[in-house]
C-alpha positions as CSV (number, residue, x, y, z in Angstrom):
1,M,31.5,94.9,276.5
2,F,33.0,97.2,274.0
3,V,36.8,96.5,274.4
4,P,37.4,93.4,272.0
5,A,36.2,95.8,269.3
6,R,38.4,98.6,270.2
7,R,41.5,96.0,270.3
8,S,40.6,95.1,266.9
9,V,40.8,98.4,265.4
10,V,44.2,99.2,267.2
11,L,45.4,96.0,265.5
12,L,44.2,96.9,262.2
13,L,45.6,100.4,262.1
14,A,49.2,98.8,263.5
15,T,49.0,96.2,260.6
16,T,48.5,99.1,258.0
17,V,51.2,101.5,259.6
18,F,53.6,98.6,259.6
19,L,52.7,97.2,255.8
20,H,53.3,100.9,254.8
21,A,56.6,101.4,256.1
22,C,57.8,98.1,254.6
23,G,56.8,99.1,251.2
24,E,58.7,102.4,251.6
25,A,61.5,100.6,252.9
26,T,61.7,98.1,249.7
27,A,61.1,100.7,247.4
28,P,63.8,100.6,244.3
29,P,66.0,103.7,244.3
30,P,65.9,106.1,240.9
31,M,68.2,104.8,238.2
32,S,71.4,106.6,237.3
33,T,72.5,107.5,233.8
34,P,74.7,104.8,232.2
35,E,78.6,105.7,231.7
36,V,80.0,104.7,228.4
37,T,83.1,105.0,226.4
38,V,83.0,106.3,223.1
39,V,85.8,106.8,220.0
40,T,85.2,109.7,217.5
41,L,85.9,108.1,213.9
42,Q,88.1,109.9,211.6
43,S,89.1,108.9,207.8
44,S,92.7,108.4,207.2
45,P,94.6,106.6,204.5
46,V,94.8,102.9,205.3
47,T,97.2,100.4,203.7
48,L,95.5,97.2,202.8
49,T,97.6,94.1,203.3
50,R,97.5,90.1,202.6
51,E,99.2,87.4,204.7
52,L,100.7,84.8,202.4
53,P,102.3,81.4,202.9
54,G,105.7,80.9,201.5
55,R,109.1,78.9,201.4
56,T,112.5,80.3,201.5
57,S,115.1,79.3,199.0
58,A,118.7,80.3,198.4
59,F,119.6,83.4,196.6
60,V,122.2,81.8,194.6
61,V,122.8,77.8,194.3
62,A,125.9,76.4,192.8
63,E,126.7,72.5,192.4
64,V,130.3,72.0,192.8
65,R,131.2,69.3,189.9
66,P,134.6,68.2,188.8
67,Q,135.6,69.2,185.3
68,V,138.1,66.6,184.7
69,T,138.6,63.1,185.6
70,G,140.8,61.9,188.7
71,I,141.0,60.6,192.3
72,I,140.1,62.6,195.4
73,K,143.5,63.3,196.8
74,E,142.4,65.6,199.6
75,R,139.2,67.5,200.9
76,L,140.2,71.1,201.5
77,F,136.8,72.4,203.4
78,E,134.9,71.8,206.4
79,E,131.4,70.9,205.7
80,G,128.9,73.6,206.8
81,S,131.5,76.5,206.7
82,L,131.3,79.6,204.7
83,V,133.6,79.7,201.6
84,K,134.5,82.7,199.3
85,E,134.8,82.5,195.2
86,G,137.6,80.5,194.2
87,E,138.5,79.0,197.7
88,P,139.8,75.5,197.1
89,L,137.5,72.7,198.0
90,Y,139.0,69.5,196.6
91,Q,142.6,68.6,195.2
92,L,142.7,65.7,192.8
93,D,145.4,63.8,192.1
94,D,147.4,66.0,189.4
95,A,150.3,63.8,188.3
96,A,149.2,62.9,184.8
97,Y,147.8,66.8,184.3
98,R,151.4,68.3,185.5
99,A,153.3,65.9,183.3
100,A,150.9,67.0,180.3
101,W,151.7,70.6,181.2
102,N,155.5,69.9,181.3
103,S,155.5,67.9,178.1
104,A,153.7,70.9,176.3
105,R,156.0,73.7,178.0
106,A,159.0,71.3,176.6
107,S,157.2,71.4,172.9
108,L,157.2,75.2,173.2
109,A,160.6,75.5,174.0
110,R,161.7,73.2,170.8
111,A,159.3,75.2,168.7
112,Q,160.8,78.4,169.7
113,A,164.4,76.9,169.1
114,S,163.1,76.3,165.7
115,V,161.8,79.7,165.0
116,A,165.3,81.2,166.0
117,V,167.0,78.6,163.4
118,A,164.4,79.6,160.7
119,G,164.9,83.1,161.4
120,L,168.9,83.0,161.0
121,N,168.5,80.8,157.7
122,A,165.7,83.1,156.3
123,E,167.9,86.2,156.9
124,R,171.2,84.6,155.3
125,A,169.0,83.8,152.4
126,Q,167.8,87.5,152.0
127,E,171.5,88.7,152.2
128,L,172.6,85.9,149.6
129,L,169.8,86.9,147.3
130,K,171.1,90.5,147.0
131,F,174.3,88.8,145.0
132,D,172.5,86.2,143.2
133,A,174.1,83.8,145.5
134,V,170.8,81.7,145.8
135,S,168.1,81.1,144.0
136,K,164.7,82.9,144.5
137,Q,163.2,79.5,145.1
138,E,165.7,78.6,148.2
139,Y,164.9,82.2,149.4
140,D,161.2,81.5,149.4
141,N,161.7,78.0,151.0
142,A,163.8,79.8,153.7
143,M,160.8,82.2,154.5
144,A,158.2,79.6,154.4
145,A,160.1,77.7,157.1
146,L,160.3,80.7,159.2
147,Q,156.6,81.1,159.1
148,Q,156.0,77.4,159.6
149,A,158.2,77.8,162.8
150,E,156.3,80.6,163.9
151,A,153.0,78.8,163.6
152,D,154.5,75.8,165.5
153,V,155.2,78.3,168.5
154,G,151.9,79.2,168.3
155,V,150.5,75.9,168.3
156,A,152.6,75.0,171.4
157,K,151.7,77.9,173.4
158,A,148.2,76.7,173.0
159,Q,149.0,73.4,174.1
160,V,150.7,74.8,177.1
161,A,147.5,77.0,178.0
162,S,145.2,73.6,177.4
163,A,147.6,71.7,179.7
164,A,147.6,74.4,182.6
165,V,143.9,74.6,182.5
166,Q,143.5,70.8,183.0
167,L,145.9,70.9,185.7
168,E,144.3,73.9,187.2
169,Y,140.8,71.9,187.1
170,A,142.6,69.2,189.2
171,R,142.1,71.7,192.0
172,I,138.5,72.0,192.1
173,T,137.3,75.8,193.9
174,S,134.2,77.3,194.9
175,P,132.2,79.0,192.0
176,I,130.5,81.4,194.6
177,D,130.7,83.2,197.9
178,G,127.9,81.0,200.2
179,Q,127.9,78.4,202.6
180,I,128.6,74.6,201.6
181,G,126.9,71.7,202.5
182,K,128.1,68.1,203.0
183,S,130.3,66.4,200.7
184,T,129.3,63.2,198.8
185,V,132.7,62.1,198.3
186,T,135.5,61.3,200.3
187,R,139.5,61.0,199.7
188,G,140.2,58.4,197.3
189,A,136.8,58.4,195.3
190,L,137.1,58.2,191.7
191,V,135.2,61.4,189.9
192,T,134.7,62.1,186.3
193,A,134.3,65.2,184.1
194,D,130.7,64.1,183.0
195,Q,129.3,62.7,186.1
196,A,125.8,63.6,187.3
197,A,126.4,63.8,191.0
198,A,127.5,67.2,192.5
199,L,130.6,66.7,194.9
200,S,128.6,69.5,197.3
201,I,126.4,72.3,197.0
202,V,127.3,76.0,197.8
203,Q,124.2,78.5,198.6
204,Q,124.3,81.9,199.0
205,L,121.8,83.1,202.0
206,D,122.3,86.9,202.5
207,P,119.8,88.0,200.9
208,I,117.6,85.1,200.7
209,Y,114.4,84.3,198.5
210,V,110.8,83.9,199.9
211,D,108.9,82.4,197.1
212,L,104.9,83.3,198.1
213,T,101.6,81.9,196.6
214,Q,98.5,84.2,196.0
215,S,95.2,83.4,194.6
216,S,94.5,84.5,191.1
217,S,90.9,85.5,192.1
218,E,92.2,87.8,194.8
219,M,94.3,89.6,192.0
220,L,91.6,90.0,189.7
221,S,89.8,91.7,192.5
222,L,92.3,94.2,193.5
223,R,93.1,95.0,190.1
224,R,89.2,95.8,189.4
225,E,89.0,98.0,192.7
226,L,92.7,99.7,191.6
227,A,90.9,100.3,187.8
228,G,87.9,101.6,189.6
229,G,89.4,104.3,191.7
230,T,88.5,102.8,194.8
231,L,92.0,101.8,195.8
232,R,95.5,103.4,194.6
233,K,98.5,100.9,194.6
234,A,101.0,100.7,197.2
235,E,104.4,101.8,196.2
236,G,107.5,101.1,198.2
237,V,106.0,99.3,201.2
238,P,108.4,96.4,202.9
239,V,107.2,93.3,203.3
240,T,106.9,91.8,206.8
241,I,108.0,88.5,207.4
242,L,106.5,86.1,209.9
243,L,108.5,83.0,211.1
244,E,107.1,79.4,211.6
245,D,106.5,80.0,215.2
246,G,104.5,83.5,214.7
247,T,107.3,85.7,215.6
248,R,108.3,88.7,213.5
249,Y,111.5,88.4,211.6
250,D,113.9,91.4,212.5
251,H,114.2,92.2,208.6
252,D,111.8,93.2,206.2
253,G,111.8,92.3,202.6
254,E,111.0,93.8,199.1
255,L,108.7,92.4,196.5
256,T,110.7,92.0,193.2
257,F,108.8,89.6,191.1
258,A,105.3,88.6,190.2
259,D,105.0,85.4,187.9
260,V,103.2,85.8,184.7
261,A,101.4,82.5,184.8
262,V,98.7,80.9,187.0
263,D,99.2,77.3,188.2
264,P,96.4,75.4,186.5
265,S,96.3,73.0,189.5
266,T,95.9,75.3,192.3
267,G,94.6,78.6,190.6
268,S,97.4,80.6,192.2
269,F,100.4,82.3,190.9
270,S,103.9,83.1,192.3
271,L,105.5,86.1,193.9
272,R,109.1,86.6,194.9
273,T,110.4,88.6,198.0
274,V,114.1,89.2,198.7
275,V,114.8,89.3,202.4
276,P,118.3,90.3,204.1
277,N,119.7,87.5,206.2
278,P,122.8,88.5,207.8
279,D,122.4,86.0,210.7
280,H,121.4,83.0,208.6
281,L,118.5,82.6,210.7
282,L,116.5,81.7,207.5
283,M,117.4,78.6,205.9
284,P,116.3,77.1,202.4
285,G,112.7,75.3,202.7
286,M,111.8,76.9,205.7
287,Y,107.9,77.7,206.1
288,V,107.2,81.5,206.6
289,R,104.2,83.8,206.1
290,A,104.7,87.2,204.5
291,V,102.7,90.4,205.1
292,I,102.7,92.1,201.7
293,S,100.8,95.5,200.8
294,N,98.8,95.6,198.0
295,A,96.8,99.1,197.8
296,V,95.9,101.8,199.8
297,I,92.4,103.6,200.8
298,D,92.8,107.2,200.9
299,D,89.8,107.8,202.9
300,G,89.7,104.5,204.9
301,L,87.3,104.2,208.3
302,L,88.5,102.2,211.1
303,V,86.5,101.3,214.2
304,P,87.4,99.1,216.8
305,Q,86.6,95.6,216.7
306,Q,84.6,95.5,220.4
307,A,82.1,98.1,218.9
308,I,80.9,95.9,216.1
309,A,78.2,93.2,217.2
310,R,77.1,90.5,215.1
311,D,73.6,88.7,215.4
312,P,73.0,84.9,214.4
313,T,72.3,85.7,210.9
314,G,75.7,87.4,210.2
315,N,74.6,91.1,210.3
316,T,76.8,93.6,212.1
317,S,76.0,96.8,213.8
318,A,77.1,99.2,216.4
319,M,76.1,101.9,218.7
320,V,76.5,105.1,217.9
321,L,75.9,108.1,220.2
322,T,73.9,111.2,218.7
323,D,74.5,114.8,219.5
324,D,72.1,114.9,222.4
325,S,73.8,111.7,224.1
326,T,71.2,109.4,223.1
327,V,71.9,105.7,221.7
328,E,71.3,105.1,218.4
329,Q,71.6,101.3,217.0
330,R,73.2,101.6,213.3
331,D,73.4,98.7,210.5
332,V,76.9,98.6,209.1
333,T,78.9,96.7,206.7
334,V,82.6,95.9,207.5
335,S,85.1,94.3,205.1
336,R,88.0,93.0,206.6
337,T,90.2,93.4,210.0
338,V,93.1,96.0,209.9
339,G,95.0,95.3,213.2
340,S,92.5,95.7,215.9
341,D,90.1,97.4,213.9
342,W,87.4,96.7,211.3
343,L,87.5,98.7,208.0
344,V,83.7,100.0,207.6
345,S,82.6,100.1,204.0
346,D,79.1,101.2,204.8
347,G,76.9,102.5,207.6
348,L,79.3,104.8,209.6
349,S,81.1,108.1,208.7
350,D,83.7,110.2,209.4
351,G,83.0,112.0,212.8
352,D,80.4,109.5,214.1
353,R,81.0,108.7,218.0
354,V,80.9,105.0,218.6
355,I,80.3,103.5,221.6
356,I,83.1,101.0,222.6
357,E,82.5,100.1,226.4
358,G,79.4,100.0,228.5
359,L,77.6,98.1,225.8
360,Q,75.8,95.5,228.2
361,K,74.2,98.6,230.2
362,I,72.5,100.3,227.3
363,Q,69.7,100.0,224.9
364,P,68.8,102.2,221.7
365,G,67.0,105.6,222.8
366,M,68.6,105.8,226.3
367,Q,70.6,108.5,227.6
368,V,74.1,108.1,228.6
369,N,77.0,110.0,229.9
370,A,80.2,109.5,227.6
371,T,83.9,109.5,227.9
372,E,86.1,110.1,224.9
373,R,88.9,107.8,224.2
374,S,91.8,108.7,222.0
375,R,92.6,106.8,218.8
376,T,96.4,107.1,219.6
377,G,96.9,103.3,220.9
378,T,94.7,101.9,218.4
379,D,96.6,103.9,215.8
380,S,100.1,102.7,217.1
381,Q,98.8,99.3,217.0
382,Q,97.8,99.5,213.6
383,D,100.8,100.5,212.1
384,E,102.7,97.8,214.5
385,T,100.6,95.1,212.7
386,A,101.0,96.7,209.2
387,A,97.1,96.4,208.7
388,Q,97.1,92.8,208.5
389,D,94.3,90.8,206.7
390,S,92.2,88.0,208.3
391,K,94.3,84.5,208.1
392,L,94.2,82.3,205.0
393,S,92.1,79.3,205.5
394,A,94.3,76.8,207.6
395,D,98.1,76.5,208.3
396,S,98.1,72.8,206.6
397,G,96.5,74.5,203.3
398,D,99.1,77.1,203.3
399,R,101.9,74.7,203.7
400,A,100.4,72.9,200.8
401,G,100.2,76.1,198.9
402,A,103.8,77.0,199.7
403,D,105.1,73.5,198.6
404,N,103.5,74.2,195.2
405,L,105.9,76.8,194.5
């Protein structure tokens, strides 16, 4: 009669033991301490740069023009080739100029013969004057005739020189060393000394100019910081040239000129850089970008970009490791990118340990295990990128600014 009650007790005890065992099996394991990677910030001199749009232009441009009138007899150069100063480019029909030169030479010979005759007469008159065989008037006339003959020789020599110049101008030569473009005339064309169109253009392309544009407001801000002692001027830093496809040009340039006036239509002014161009890779009119060094911060503080977080309102912060390995969230202010780093202006200081990896596993106030990472790789990348600033607004806008040069 008591068997069902005993079975109920046994089933109840078995169910309790089973549930207790299941609870022990599903209990979560104790949490482990997160692993993070940190870098220790260290202030150092930071060169501030700006990436500006620009256009290339020839170092020297010379238009080949005729100095005398004539018919093109022969073209003596190959279009697109390199020419030397004084190298013949065109030969005009010089028959008329050669005839004038020969005529001038004949006139000179006649004048020289007249000098010889006048000299003999003057010498004879001087000897006769000693014996009063001629009058003083006849002697003076003989001496005047000699002087006039000598003057005629001078005029004839000048005419020979003038005719020689005209004859030489009939052979048109290159005014400079450089690369010559296409010819605008062919054999048989008539050219004149005062024509407006050039026969061809010779351009010196090594070195080459890169003309840049910079906002006047940026320059005013930079000058204020320099005057306030926040920055010091960067001296002797080469200009890095970036080609249109984004690759770096093999040769660095040198900033040589800054315009003294601002373009009222764009609010910018011009800068000029001289760049070596031994391979003639840069051609006039090419669009390029130039990274120029503006100033240096002696105690700049750089932090890797992955360490900086930005909230929806635009505020920036970083996770910093305290001395007792506790995570602390720190509000920071960054001013610009420098290579792969942010330049910090407020919120962090020299010696802070900033977390750069493992950020998704941590929260402020947590204890973590930290692994230090060296800044060597970052520093080398900083040197390689030459501390580039953020890009200007858009490529099309940059091209428009460069076209206004």
